[in-house]
C-alpha beads as a LAMMPS data file, in Angstrom:
LAMMPS data file: protein, C-alpha beads

244 atoms
243 bonds

1 atom types
1 bond types

-500.0 500.0 xlo xhi
-500.0 500.0 ylo yhi
-500.0 500.0 zlo zhi

Masses

1 110.0

Atoms # bond

1 1 1 -4.354 -143.993 154.422
2 1 1 -2.773 -143.971 150.952
3 1 1 0.667 -142.382 150.562
4 1 1 -0.741 -139.768 148.199
5 1 1 -3.318 -138.761 150.821
6 1 1 -0.602 -138.508 153.467
7 1 1 1.516 -136.271 151.244
8 1 1 -1.516 -134.093 150.569
9 1 1 -1.792 -133.541 154.339
10 1 1 1.649 -131.914 154.104
11 1 1 0.490 -129.391 151.532
12 1 1 1.154 -131.168 148.222
13 1 1 -1.591 -131.436 145.667
14 1 1 -2.408 -134.788 144.085
15 1 1 -0.176 -134.318 141.020
16 1 1 2.769 -133.098 143.108
17 1 1 2.400 -136.107 145.378
18 1 1 2.316 -138.441 142.364
19 1 1 5.488 -136.947 140.881
20 1 1 7.329 -137.058 144.213
21 1 1 6.430 -140.736 144.697
22 1 1 7.541 -141.476 141.128
23 1 1 10.940 -139.836 141.808
24 1 1 11.365 -141.929 144.973
25 1 1 10.657 -145.110 143.016
26 1 1 12.606 -144.279 139.850
27 1 1 15.679 -142.582 141.273
28 1 1 17.420 -139.973 139.063
29 1 1 15.116 -139.649 136.077
30 1 1 14.451 -137.491 133.014
31 1 1 11.128 -135.777 132.585
32 1 1 10.046 -138.318 129.950
33 1 1 10.383 -141.224 132.406
34 1 1 8.467 -139.316 135.075
35 1 1 5.710 -138.484 132.573
36 1 1 5.384 -142.142 131.599
37 1 1 5.252 -143.237 135.232
38 1 1 2.622 -140.717 136.286
39 1 1 0.607 -140.346 133.084
40 1 1 1.050 -136.583 133.194
41 1 1 2.163 -134.425 130.264
42 1 1 5.773 -133.200 130.175
43 1 1 4.932 -129.456 130.397
44 1 1 2.929 -130.267 133.537
45 1 1 5.834 -132.300 134.945
46 1 1 8.207 -129.339 134.543
47 1 1 5.817 -127.072 136.437
48 1 1 5.420 -129.627 139.214
49 1 1 9.159 -130.198 139.481
50 1 1 9.664 -126.457 139.916
51 1 1 7.213 -126.541 142.823
52 1 1 8.844 -129.595 144.406
53 1 1 12.246 -127.911 144.164
54 1 1 10.807 -124.827 145.898
55 1 1 9.449 -127.095 148.640
56 1 1 12.888 -128.671 149.037
57 1 1 11.590 -132.080 147.964
58 1 1 13.328 -132.473 144.602
59 1 1 16.519 -131.368 142.908
60 1 1 18.189 -131.251 139.497
61 1 1 21.123 -133.688 139.318
62 1 1 24.290 -131.577 138.799
63 1 1 26.906 -132.195 136.088
64 1 1 24.716 -134.247 133.827
65 1 1 24.448 -133.586 130.105
66 1 1 20.876 -134.821 130.247
67 1 1 18.582 -133.196 132.740
68 1 1 17.808 -135.636 135.525
69 1 1 15.705 -135.012 138.593
70 1 1 15.850 -136.758 141.952
71 1 1 13.688 -136.831 145.042
72 1 1 15.251 -135.461 148.197
73 1 1 14.933 -137.535 151.410
74 1 1 11.422 -137.853 152.894
75 1 1 12.715 -136.722 156.286
76 1 1 12.337 -133.213 154.812
77 1 1 8.657 -133.591 155.782
78 1 1 9.626 -134.160 159.407
79 1 1 11.907 -131.117 159.311
80 1 1 9.080 -129.061 157.816
81 1 1 6.688 -130.255 160.496
82 1 1 9.176 -129.331 163.228
83 1 1 9.587 -125.841 161.741
84 1 1 5.821 -125.407 161.553
85 1 1 5.388 -126.624 165.132
86 1 1 8.015 -124.180 166.390
87 1 1 6.382 -121.364 164.436
88 1 1 2.990 -122.175 165.978
89 1 1 4.555 -122.194 169.451
90 1 1 5.955 -118.724 168.830
91 1 1 2.682 -117.171 167.672
92 1 1 0.301 -119.202 169.892
93 1 1 0.230 -116.638 172.760
94 1 1 -0.800 -113.889 170.341
95 1 1 -3.411 -116.104 168.675
96 1 1 -4.787 -117.122 172.075
97 1 1 -5.073 -113.471 173.106
98 1 1 -7.063 -112.725 169.952
99 1 1 -9.328 -115.720 170.620
100 1 1 -10.016 -114.615 174.195
101 1 1 -10.881 -111.133 172.983
102 1 1 -13.354 -112.617 170.527
103 1 1 -14.937 -115.054 172.990
104 1 1 -15.288 -112.338 175.622
105 1 1 -17.869 -110.635 173.415
106 1 1 -21.406 -111.789 174.241
107 1 1 -23.236 -113.921 171.696
108 1 1 -26.832 -112.741 171.360
109 1 1 -29.680 -114.671 169.724
110 1 1 -33.249 -113.474 169.274
111 1 1 -36.203 -115.827 168.709
112 1 1 -39.601 -114.539 167.613
113 1 1 -41.465 -117.625 166.405
114 1 1 -43.345 -119.905 168.811
115 1 1 -41.130 -122.798 167.729
116 1 1 -37.965 -120.804 168.406
117 1 1 -39.190 -119.709 171.846
118 1 1 -40.141 -123.294 172.767
119 1 1 -36.740 -124.548 171.631
120 1 1 -35.064 -122.165 174.088
121 1 1 -37.189 -123.563 176.917
122 1 1 -36.262 -127.105 175.864
123 1 1 -32.576 -126.163 175.811
124 1 1 -32.895 -124.938 179.393
125 1 1 -34.576 -128.135 180.619
126 1 1 -31.786 -130.178 179.014
127 1 1 -29.056 -128.231 180.815
128 1 1 -27.174 -130.681 183.070
129 1 1 -23.914 -128.881 183.869
130 1 1 -25.149 -127.076 186.966
131 1 1 -28.084 -125.392 188.626
132 1 1 -30.659 -123.427 186.651
133 1 1 -31.970 -120.227 188.256
134 1 1 -35.264 -118.627 187.301
135 1 1 -37.381 -115.639 188.285
136 1 1 -40.737 -115.184 186.616
137 1 1 -44.380 -114.246 186.849
138 1 1 -46.782 -117.164 186.672
139 1 1 -49.454 -114.842 185.272
140 1 1 -47.160 -113.465 182.549
141 1 1 -47.069 -116.742 180.631
142 1 1 -50.061 -116.830 178.240
143 1 1 -52.181 -119.938 177.783
144 1 1 -50.682 -120.426 174.350
145 1 1 -47.401 -121.296 176.105
146 1 1 -48.803 -123.382 178.982
147 1 1 -46.942 -126.320 177.436
148 1 1 -43.863 -124.745 179.062
149 1 1 -45.185 -125.653 182.521
150 1 1 -45.596 -129.292 181.471
151 1 1 -42.064 -129.405 180.019
152 1 1 -40.551 -128.142 183.266
153 1 1 -42.692 -130.360 185.495
154 1 1 -41.607 -133.393 183.481
155 1 1 -37.925 -132.359 183.496
156 1 1 -37.962 -131.836 187.273
157 1 1 -39.771 -135.140 187.920
158 1 1 -37.277 -137.010 185.774
159 1 1 -34.448 -135.196 187.606
160 1 1 -33.023 -133.908 184.333
161 1 1 -32.256 -130.547 185.910
162 1 1 -31.690 -128.757 189.217
163 1 1 -33.865 -125.673 189.452
164 1 1 -34.407 -122.807 191.892
165 1 1 -37.185 -120.336 191.115
166 1 1 -38.402 -117.035 192.485
167 1 1 -41.989 -116.555 191.403
168 1 1 -44.358 -113.603 191.391
169 1 1 -47.973 -114.687 191.498
170 1 1 -51.343 -113.539 192.790
171 1 1 -52.403 -117.169 193.123
172 1 1 -50.208 -119.260 195.409
173 1 1 -52.320 -122.281 194.459
174 1 1 -51.296 -121.981 190.806
175 1 1 -51.189 -125.491 189.331
176 1 1 -47.465 -125.241 188.464
177 1 1 -46.603 -124.351 192.057
178 1 1 -48.697 -127.202 193.441
179 1 1 -47.202 -129.766 191.061
180 1 1 -43.554 -128.814 191.678
181 1 1 -43.305 -127.703 195.307
182 1 1 -42.403 -131.148 196.687
183 1 1 -40.325 -132.437 193.794
184 1 1 -36.608 -133.255 194.214
185 1 1 -33.949 -130.993 192.705
186 1 1 -36.395 -128.086 192.879
187 1 1 -36.884 -125.136 195.217
188 1 1 -39.276 -122.244 194.883
189 1 1 -39.815 -119.002 196.787
190 1 1 -42.249 -116.101 196.402
191 1 1 -41.121 -112.570 195.743
192 1 1 -42.616 -109.610 197.567
193 1 1 -45.817 -108.550 195.721
194 1 1 -44.259 -105.104 195.310
195 1 1 -41.519 -106.618 193.126
196 1 1 -43.466 -107.768 190.131
197 1 1 -41.752 -109.659 187.307
198 1 1 -43.170 -109.059 183.838
199 1 1 -40.849 -111.419 181.951
200 1 1 -39.692 -115.020 182.274
201 1 1 -35.965 -115.145 183.055
202 1 1 -33.365 -117.911 183.346
203 1 1 -29.680 -118.160 184.183
204 1 1 -27.945 -121.384 183.152
205 1 1 -24.223 -121.886 182.698
206 1 1 -22.846 -118.833 180.922
207 1 1 -26.223 -118.041 179.368
208 1 1 -29.110 -115.764 180.259
209 1 1 -32.519 -116.261 178.631
210 1 1 -35.212 -113.554 178.743
211 1 1 -38.771 -114.145 177.525
212 1 1 -41.209 -111.328 176.824
213 1 1 -44.746 -112.388 175.964
214 1 1 -46.129 -108.897 175.382
215 1 1 -43.848 -108.507 172.365
216 1 1 -43.523 -112.303 171.962
217 1 1 -39.807 -112.897 171.697
218 1 1 -36.948 -114.556 173.550
219 1 1 -33.366 -113.346 173.878
220 1 1 -30.466 -115.640 174.755
221 1 1 -27.232 -113.935 175.778
222 1 1 -24.097 -115.997 176.214
223 1 1 -21.766 -114.030 178.452
224 1 1 -19.875 -115.317 181.482
225 1 1 -19.788 -111.856 183.099
226 1 1 -23.486 -111.194 182.601
227 1 1 -24.461 -114.644 183.895
228 1 1 -22.285 -114.168 186.995
229 1 1 -23.767 -110.741 187.740
230 1 1 -27.375 -111.904 187.368
231 1 1 -26.609 -115.001 189.432
232 1 1 -25.381 -112.743 192.256
233 1 1 -28.532 -110.604 192.018
234 1 1 -30.647 -113.754 192.105
235 1 1 -28.925 -114.887 195.312
236 1 1 -29.656 -111.517 196.936
237 1 1 -33.316 -111.791 195.949
238 1 1 -33.437 -115.415 197.097
239 1 1 -32.369 -114.486 200.626
240 1 1 -35.277 -112.122 201.057
241 1 1 -37.859 -114.192 199.152
242 1 1 -40.694 -115.925 201.025
243 1 1 -40.325 -119.673 201.478
244 1 1 -43.195 -121.901 200.408

Bonds

1 1 1 2
2 1 2 3
3 1 3 4
4 1 4 5
5 1 5 6
6 1 6 7
7 1 7 8
8 1 8 9
9 1 9 10
10 1 10 11
11 1 11 12
12 1 12 13
13 1 13 14
14 1 14 15
15 1 15 16
16 1 16 17
17 1 17 18
18 1 18 19
19 1 19 20
20 1 20 21
21 1 21 22
22 1 22 23
23 1 23 24
24 1 24 25
25 1 25 26
26 1 26 27
27 1 27 28
28 1 28 29
29 1 29 30
30 1 30 31
31 1 31 32
32 1 32 33
33 1 33 34
34 1 34 35
35 1 35 36
36 1 36 37
37 1 37 38
38 1 38 39
39 1 39 40
40 1 40 41
41 1 41 42
42 1 42 43
43 1 43 44
44 1 44 45
45 1 45 46
46 1 46 47
47 1 47 48
48 1 48 49
49 1 49 50
50 1 50 51
51 1 51 52
52 1 52 53
53 1 53 54
54 1 54 55
55 1 55 56
56 1 56 57
57 1 57 58
58 1 58 59
59 1 59 60
60 1 60 61
61 1 61 62
62 1 62 63
63 1 63 64
64 1 64 65
65 1 65 66
66 1 66 67
67 1 67 68
68 1 68 69
69 1 69 70
70 1 70 71
71 1 71 72
72 1 72 73
73 1 73 74
74 1 74 75
75 1 75 76
76 1 76 77
77 1 77 78
78 1 78 79
79 1 79 80
80 1 80 81
81 1 81 82
82 1 82 83
83 1 83 84
84 1 84 85
85 1 85 86
86 1 86 87
87 1 87 88
88 1 88 89
89 1 89 90
90 1 90 91
91 1 91 92
92 1 92 93
93 1 93 94
94 1 94 95
95 1 95 96
96 1 96 97
97 1 97 98
98 1 98 99
99 1 99 100
100 1 100 101
101 1 101 102
102 1 102 103
103 1 103 104
104 1 104 105
105 1 105 106
106 1 106 107
107 1 107 108
108 1 108 109
109 1 109 110
110 1 110 111
111 1 111 112
112 1 112 113
113 1 113 114
114 1 114 115
115 1 115 116
116 1 116 117
117 1 117 118
118 1 118 119
119 1 119 120
120 1 120 121
121 1 121 122
122 1 122 123
123 1 123 124
124 1 124 125
125 1 125 126
126 1 126 127
127 1 127 128
128 1 128 129
129 1 129 130
130 1 130 131
131 1 131 132
132 1 132 133
133 1 133 134
134 1 134 135
135 1 135 136
136 1 136 137
137 1 137 138
138 1 138 139
139 1 139 140
140 1 140 141
141 1 141 142
142 1 142 143
143 1 143 144
144 1 144 145
145 1 145 146
146 1 146 147
147 1 147 148
148 1 148 149
149 1 149 150
150 1 150 151
151 1 151 152
152 1 152 153
153 1 153 154
154 1 154 155
155 1 155 156
156 1 156 157
157 1 157 158
158 1 158 159
159 1 159 160
160 1 160 161
161 1 161 162
162 1 162 163
163 1 163 164
164 1 164 165
165 1 165 166
166 1 166 167
167 1 167 168
168 1 168 169
169 1 169 170
170 1 170 171
171 1 171 172
172 1 172 173
173 1 173 174
174 1 174 175
175 1 175 176
176 1 176 177
177 1 177 178
178 1 178 179
179 1 179 180
180 1 180 181
181 1 181 182
182 1 182 183
183 1 183 184
184 1 184 185
185 1 185 186
186 1 186 187
187 1 187 188
188 1 188 189
189 1 189 190
190 1 190 191
191 1 191 192
192 1 192 193
193 1 193 194
194 1 194 195
195 1 195 196
196 1 196 197
197 1 197 198
198 1 198 199
199 1 199 200
200 1 200 201
201 1 201 202
202 1 202 203
203 1 203 204
204 1 204 205
205 1 205 206
206 1 206 207
207 1 207 208
208 1 208 209
209 1 209 210
210 1 210 211
211 1 211 212
212 1 212 213
213 1 213 214
214 1 214 215
215 1 215 216
216 1 216 217
217 1 217 218
218 1 218 219
219 1 219 220
220 1 220 221
221 1 221 222
222 1 222 223
223 1 223 224
224 1 224 225
225 1 225 226
226 1 226 227
227 1 227 228
228 1 228 229
229 1 229 230
230 1 230 231
231 1 231 232
232 1 232 233
233 1 233 234
234 1 234 235
235 1 235 236
236 1 236 237
237 1 237 238
238 1 238 239
239 1 239 240
240 1 240 241
241 1 241 242
242 1 242 243
243 1 243 244
């Protein structure tokens, strides 16, 4: 990385960096010499020198009839960095508290197009950081979205995901049930016919996805608390669900 780029990382602009480097190379110098070295106009040099003096990087040479300017030692950058680091350490707990408050709020996304809804399903099948839980009605998914069944069958066969499902269905010979019941990384149970599901629902990681095909939309809620609560409810339902 060029020296000018490095100095810019410490908050100097390009012209300030150029003038500071010129002072380091020239030693005590009048504005005219600095202007010649940098190619900048003298009024601009004066403005820049004022800024460098404020930053503690330059100084006016005392007791000289002619105004001369010098660069102060580069270790001022290290001192500045140490001060900034200490300042960050002091305020970091407060900043972290603000961040946690912000991240604790659930992130909610709504998808209404077919493409958007299918992308949510694909996101679920690509989830590899843990088990995916699902409870749904096989009859609730319209033929227009039967591609979903194929996506999940393929993902389970390729062992891309671990999936447990509680399904409501009037037809226990439904093709999706028959094609997945003996696959690895997959378990399915039937809910009591009295407990009908009318939506397609998933819990994965800190996310909950809800699909409604009557109104044709999907909602994805990212919330650790909500995912934990629904995961607990799923486990209660799983215990009483009928094994295949």
